[in-house]
VEXRONU-901385 format. One record per atom (N, C-alpha, C): residue number from 0; x, y, z; atom name; residue in one letter. Coordinates in steps of 0.05 Angstrom, whole numbers. Example, Ala and Ser with C-alpha at 12.3 -4.5 7.8 and 13.67 -1.06 7.14 Angstrom:
   k      x      y      z  a r
   0    264   -114    156  N A
   0    246    -90    156 CA A
   0    264    -66    156  C A
   1    257    -45    142  N S
   1    273    -21    143 CA S
   1    258      1    157  C S
END
This chain:
   k      x      y      z  a r
   0   -149     35  -1020  N M
   0   -165     14  -1001 CA M
   0   -153     10   -981  C M
   1   -161      7   -955  N P
   1   -140      5   -930 CA P
   1   -121    -16   -935  C P
   2   -106    -20   -916  N L
   2    -87    -43   -908 CA L
   2   -100    -66   -886  C L
   3    -91    -86   -895  N T
   3   -104   -111   -873 CA T
   3    -85    -93   -847  C T
   4    -95   -114   -831  N N
   4    -78   -112   -807 CA N
   4    -45   -133   -812  C N
   5    -51   -153   -831  N E
   5    -34   -170   -842 CA E
   5     -9   -156   -858  C E
   6    -22   -140   -872  N Q
   6    -12   -120   -896 CA Q
   6      5   -103   -871  C Q
   7     -1    -86   -863  N R
   7     10    -62   -843 CA R
   7     26    -85   -832  C R
   8     24   -104   -817  N R
   8     51   -116   -804 CA R
   8     79   -126   -825  C R
   9     64   -135   -848  N K
   9     85   -150   -863 CA K
   9    104   -118   -877  C K
  10     89   -102   -881  N R
  10     98    -75   -885 CA R
  10    119    -58   -869  C R
  11    112    -69   -845  N Y
  11    124    -49   -810 CA Y
  11    148    -69   -820  C Y
  12    151    -94   -822  N A
  12    171   -115   -810 CA A
  12    194   -114   -834  C A
  13    182   -103   -868  N E
  13    204    -98   -884 CA E
  13    204    -74   -893  C E
  14    193    -52   -884  N D
  14    199    -14   -892 CA D
  14    210     -2   -874  C D
  15    235      0   -873  N P
  15    241     20   -850 CA P
  15    240     39   -846  C P
  16    224     55   -878  N D
  16    222     90   -873 CA D
  16    189     81   -857  C D
  17    171     73   -863  N Y
  17    149     70   -853 CA Y
  17    142     51   -826  C Y
  18    170     43   -819  N R
  18    164     35   -795 CA R
  18    173     62   -777  C R
  19    188     72   -779  N E
  19    201    102   -778 CA E
  19    179    112   -767  C E
  20    161    124   -786  N K
  20    134    140   -785 CA K
  20    112    126   -766  C K
  21    115    100   -770  N V
  21     85     98   -753 CA V
  21    103    104   -714  C V
  22    126     87   -720  N C
  22    144     96   -684 CA C
  22    147    125   -689  C C
  23    150    147   -697  N A
  23    153    172   -689 CA A
  23    126    182   -688  C A
  24    101    168   -697  N T
  24     68    170   -693 CA T
  24     70    169   -666  C T
  25     68    143   -658  N A
  25     66    128   -625 CA A
  25     72    149   -610  C A
  26    103    160   -618  N R
  26    121    180   -595 CA R
  26     99    202   -600  C R
  27     96    215   -611  N E
  27     78    245   -616 CA E
  27     59    234   -593  C E
  28     36    222   -608  N Q
  28     13    214   -588 CA Q
  28     17    205   -553  C Q
  29     31    192   -551  N G
  29     47    187   -527 CA G
  29     51    220   -507  C G
  30     67    233   -523  N R
  30     83    262   -516 CA R
  30     55    275   -510  C R
  31     35    267   -528  N L
  31      4    292   -528 CA L
  31     -8    284   -505  C L
  32    -14    250   -503  N R
  32    -31    237   -474 CA R
  32    -13    245   -455  C R
  33     11    243   -447  N R
  33     23    252   -422 CA R
  33     19    281   -420  C R
  34     20    301   -432  N A
  34     21    338   -435 CA A
  34     -9    338   -423  C A
  35    -34    318   -437  N R
  35    -57    328   -429 CA R
  35    -66    311   -398  C R
  36    -50    295   -391  N D
  36    -58    281   -367 CA D
  36    -42    296   -353  C D
  37    -20    310   -352  N A
  37    -10    328   -335 CA A
  37    -28    349   -327  C A
  38    -33    363   -348  N Q
  38    -61    383   -338 CA Q
  38    -83    379   -332  C Q
  39    -90    357   -339  N K
  39   -111    341   -318 CA K
  39   -109    337   -296  C K
  40    -81    335   -292  N L
  40    -71    323   -261 CA L
  40    -75    343   -243  C L
  41    -65    364   -252  N E
  41    -62    391   -236 CA E
  41   -100    403   -235  C E
  42   -116    397   -256  N C
  42   -136    418   -243 CA C
  42   -169    398   -244  C C
  43   -158    376   -250  N D
  43   -183    362   -246 CA D
  43   -175    344   -219  C D
  44   -195    348   -184  N P
  44   -183    326   -170 CA P
  44   -192    297   -174  C P
  45   -219    299   -186  N E
  45   -237    269   -199 CA E
  45   -216    252   -208  C E
  46   -207    272   -230  N F
  46   -180    254   -245 CA F
  46   -157    243   -231  C F
  47   -150    262   -211  N R
  47   -128    252   -203 CA R
  47   -121    236   -177  C R
  48   -157    230   -176  N E
  48   -163    209   -152 CA E
  48   -154    177   -162  C E
  49   -183    187   -197  N T
  49   -178    164   -208 CA T
  49   -146    152   -219  C T
  50   -128    170   -225  N K
  50   -105    154   -241 CA K
  50    -96    147   -210  C K
  51    -94    162   -186  N R
  51    -83    151   -158 CA R
  51    -86    119   -154  C R
  52   -123    113   -153  N K
  52   -126     87   -150 CA K
  52   -118     65   -172  C K
  53   -117     79   -195  N D
  53   -112     47   -215 CA D
  53    -79     46   -218  C D
  54    -55     71   -202  N R
  54    -34     65   -198 CA R
  54    -30     51   -174  C R
  55    -54     53   -154  N A
  55    -46     27   -134 CA A
  55    -56      6   -133  C A
  56    -76      2   -159  N D
  56    -87    -23   -163 CA D
  56    -63    -42   -176  C D
  57    -52    -18   -193  N R
  57    -25    -43   -216 CA R
  57    -12    -45   -194  C R
  58      4    -29   -170  N E
  58     22    -47   -153 CA E
  58      6    -63   -131  C E
  59     -9    -68   -124  N R
  59    -18    -83   -116 CA R
  59    -20   -104   -130  C R
  60    -26   -106   -161  N R
  60    -28   -138   -177 CA R
  60      6   -141   -175  C R
  61     21   -115   -181  N W
  61     51   -137   -186 CA W
  61     63   -131   -155  C W
  62     53   -131   -136  N R
  62     72   -129   -110 CA R
  62     58   -163   -100  C R
  63     25   -160    -93  N Y
  63     12   -184    -87 CA Y
  63     -3   -208    -99  C Y
  64     -8   -197   -124  N G
  64    -18   -207   -131 CA G
  64    -47   -202   -138  C G
  65    -54   -190   -128  N L
  65    -91   -178   -122 CA L
  65    -97   -172   -138  C L
  66   -126   -185   -150  N A
  66   -131   -168   -178 CA A
  66   -147   -142   -172  C A
  67   -158   -130   -184  N K
  67   -168   -104   -182 CA K
  67   -198   -107   -158  C K
  68   -205    -94   -138  N G
  68   -220   -104   -125 CA G
  68   -227   -122   -108  C G
  69   -194   -133   -104  N D
  69   -188   -157    -78 CA D
  69   -187   -135    -54  C D
  70   -172   -117    -55  N Y
  70   -162    -96    -36 CA Y
  70   -193    -85    -11  C Y
  71   -208    -84    -36  N E
  71   -232    -71    -34 CA E
  71   -253    -95    -17  C E
  72   -248   -109    -30  N R
  72   -270   -147    -17 CA R
  72   -256   -148      6  C R
  73   -225   -145      7  N M
  73   -213   -148     34 CA M
  73   -222   -128     57  C M
  74   -219   -108     46  N L
  74   -224    -81     68 CA L
  74   -261    -83     78  C L
  75   -276    -97     64  N L
  75   -296   -101     71 CA L
  75   -306   -119     96  C L
  76   -290   -135     88  N R
  76   -286   -167     99 CA R
  76   -274   -152    139  C R
  77   -257   -132    127  N Q
  77   -243   -131    152 CA Q
  77   -273   -102    165  C Q
  78   -280    -95    153  N H
  78   -301    -65    171 CA H
  78   -284    -45    169  C H
  79   -265    -45    153  N G
  79   -249    -17    141 CA G
  79   -232    -14    163  C G
  80   -228    -34    178  N V
  80   -206    -29    197 CA V
  80   -186    -46    198  C V
  81   -158    -38    221  N C
  81   -136    -59    223 CA C
  81   -143    -79    230  C C
  82   -130   -105    216  N A
  82   -139   -137    220 CA A
  82   -122   -135    256  C A
  83   -104   -124    271  N I
  83    -95   -121    290 CA I
  83   -106   -109    314  C I
  84   -101    -87    307  N C
  84   -107    -69    330 CA C
  84   -135    -56    324  C C
  85   -151    -64    308  N E
  85   -180    -59    301 CA E
  85   -193    -19    300  C E
  86   -161     -9    296  N Q
  86   -169     16    295 CA Q
  86   -170     23    262  C Q
  87   -194     50    260  N K
  87   -201     60    233 CA K
  87   -181     78    227  C K
  88   -157     66    200  N P
  88   -136     85    197 CA P
  88   -139    111    185  C P
  89   -120    128    193  N R
  89   -121    153    169 CA R
  89   -114    158    148  C R
  90    -95    134    146  N A
  90    -84    132    109 CA A
  90    -88    104    111  C A
  91    -87     94     80  N T
  91    -95     70     66 CA T
  91    -87     53     76  C T
  92    -96     27     90  N L
  92    -86      4    106 CA L
  92    -61     -9     91  C L
  93    -38    -14    104  N C
  93    -25    -38     90 CA C
  93    -40    -61     80  C C
  94    -21    -77     60  N V
  94    -32   -101     46 CA V
  94     -4   -117     65  C V
  95     -5   -131     88  N D
  95      5   -150    106 CA D
  95      3   -180     92  C D
  96     33   -191     89  N H
  96     48   -202     67 CA H
  96     63   -231     81  C H
  97     64   -255     78  N C
  97     83   -270     86 CA C
  97    104   -262     70  C C
  98    138   -253     78  N H
  98    153   -244     59 CA H
  98    164   -267     50  C H
  99    166   -299     62  N S
  99    179   -311     53 CA S
  99    159   -335     24  C S
 100    132   -327     30  N T
 100    115   -347     11 CA T
 100    100   -328     -9  C T
 101    106   -293      3  N R
 101     87   -278     -8 CA R
 101     60   -274    -12  C R
 102     61   -302      4  N Q
 102     19   -301      9 CA Q
 102      9   -279     25  C Q
 103     -8   -258     12  N V
 103    -26   -250     29 CA V
 103    -49   -253     59  C V
 104    -35   -230     80  N R
 104    -47   -249    107 CA R
 104    -75   -227    119  C R
 105    -76   -198    105  N G
 105    -97   -186    115 CA G
 105    -84   -154    111  C G
 106   -100   -139    123  N L
 106    -97   -114    116 CA L
 106    -99   -100    141  C L
 107    -71    -92    153  N L
 107    -63    -78    173 CA L
 107    -55    -39    171  C L
 108    -62    -34    203  N C
 108    -54      5    200 CA C
 108    -10      5    196  C C
 109    -14     25    189  N R
 109     22     21    187 CA R
 109     35     16    204  C R
 110     19     28    230  N T
 110     37     15    255 CA T
 110     39     -9    260  C T
 111     15    -23    266  N C
 111     16    -51    263 CA C
 111     35    -72    239  C C
 112     29    -55    228  N N
 112     51    -73    197 CA N
 112     83    -68    204  C N
 113     83    -46    211  N M
 113    121    -39    217 CA M
 113    119    -62    249  C M
 114    105    -58    263  N G
 114    107    -72    284 CA G
 114    118    -99    282  C G
 115    102   -108    269  N L
 115    111   -134    255 CA L
 115    135   -148    242  C L
 116    145   -115    222  N G
 116    167   -132    203 CA G
 116    186   -121    221  C G
 117    191    -96    248  N C
 117    208   -102    262 CA C
 117    217   -125    281  C C
 118    192   -134    281  N F
 118    207   -162    294 CA F
 118    201   -188    280  C F
 119    203   -177    252  N H
 119    216   -193    231 CA H
 119    185   -222    224  C H
 120    166   -222    238  N D
 120    139   -227    232 CA D
 120    148   -261    244  C D
 121    172   -257    272  N D
 121    175   -275    285 CA D
 121    145   -281    314  C D
 122    131   -299    316  N P
 122    108   -301    326 CA P
 122    124   -308    367  C P
 123    148   -321    368  N R
 123    159   -325    383 CA R
 123    167   -303    398  C R
 124    182   -274    385  N L
 124    197   -262    395 CA L
 124    177   -233    404  C L
 125    144   -234    381  N L
 125    121   -219    392 CA L
 125    118   -231    418  C L
 126    109   -256    429  N R
 126     99   -270    454 CA R
 126    116   -261    475  C R
 127    143   -256    470  N K
 127    156   -246    488 CA K
 127    163   -214    496  C K
 128    160   -196    474  N A
 128    145   -175    477 CA A
 128    124   -172    497  C A
 129    101   -176    488  N A
 129     83   -182    500 CA A
 129     83   -193    525  C A
 130    104   -210    546  N A
 130     97   -218    575 CA A
 130    122   -196    576  C A
 131    140   -186    564  N Y
 131    160   -170    575 CA Y
 131    134   -141    588  C Y
 132    127   -130    570  N L
 132    101   -114    574 CA L
 132     87   -121    598  C L
 133     82   -150    602  N E
 133     58   -153    613 CA E
 133     75   -149    651  C E
 134     95   -159    648  N D
 134    110   -159    677 CA D
 134    109   -136    681  C D
 135    128   -122    669  N W
 135    133    -87    672 CA W
 135    112    -73    682  C W
 136     71    -82    673  N R
 136     51    -69    680 CA R
 136     44    -78    711  C R
 137     53   -109    715  N K
 137     55   -117    740 CA K
 137     68   -100    756  C K
 138     97    -97    755  N T
 138    113    -90    768 CA T
 138    104    -59    779  C T
 139     95    -36    762  N Q
 139     80    -20    762 CA Q
 139     60    -18    780  C Q
 140     46    -37    781  N A
 140     20    -38    801 CA A
 140     35    -47    830  C A
 141     54    -66    829  N R
 141     51    -64    856 CA R
 141     71    -35    866  C R
 142     87    -28    853  N S
 142    113     -3    864 CA S
 142     98     17    863  C S
 143     69     26    849  N R
 143     59     58    843 CA R
 143     64     70    875  C R
 144     56     59    889  N P
 144     65     81    919 CA P
 144     79     90    926  C P
 145     99     72    920  N S
 145    133     83    920 CA S
 145    144    106    908  C S
 146    122    101    882  N L
 146    128    126    859 CA L
 146    116    148    864  C L
 147    109    157    885  N H
 147     88    184    886 CA H
 147    104    203    880  C H
 148    128    202    892  N G
 148    144    237    890 CA G
 148    170    228    863  C G
 149    156    210    858  N S
 149    175    203    829 CA S
 149    160    230    803  C S
 150    170    240    775  N R
 150    173    253    767 CA R
 150    156    233    730  C R
 151    150    208    741  N L
 151    145    202    716 CA L
 151    114    199    725  C L
 152     91    205    694  N P
 152     71    207    699 CA P
 152     51    168    694  C P
 153     33    174    710  N S
 153     28    159    713 CA S
 153      9    149    686  C S
 154      3    122    678  N P
 154     -4    120    647 CA P
 154    -36    131    650  C P
 155    -34    131    633  N G
 155    -69    139    619 CA G
 155    -70    167    619  C G
 156    -53    179    635  N L
 156    -54    205    641 CA L
 156    -41    223    631  C L
 157    -51    251    620  N R
 157    -32    262    603 CA R
 157    -36    287    627  C R
 158     -3    299    621  N S
 158     10    317    635 CA S
 158     -3    342    627  C S
 159     -9    361    643  N A
 159    -20    392    624 CA A
 159      2    412    630  C A
END
């Protein structure tokens, strides 16, 4: 007659030989599973994609507290584009979050996410940077005729 769970737990706690046998079996099963998964990762693109998504979901859960599917819902809410530049990204959108509260704010492309990070998420610095760029553009618009002989390309035009 097979042992009940309670009997197995008791035997495991009291019998070191039985405990070692159980642990050895678990180690062997883990080794076999890892070998099988490694082979499938090489050969099966669908399995590889599933594993990648599972890993990304676990990472988002651990890092940001997002449950499985939360990322996809946020992506749908943003229509698949970056919350700042509203461009469709080449890669997966980054989860933007407040570093002090760890609260998720939205999804950003890597460029916008890095830009916020470089300004330490400080709106005052971002406003100063925007004012700096606007002032520069105004200055350029006023002085454009004098740049005729300049080697600088005009904005928006690519040199051939």
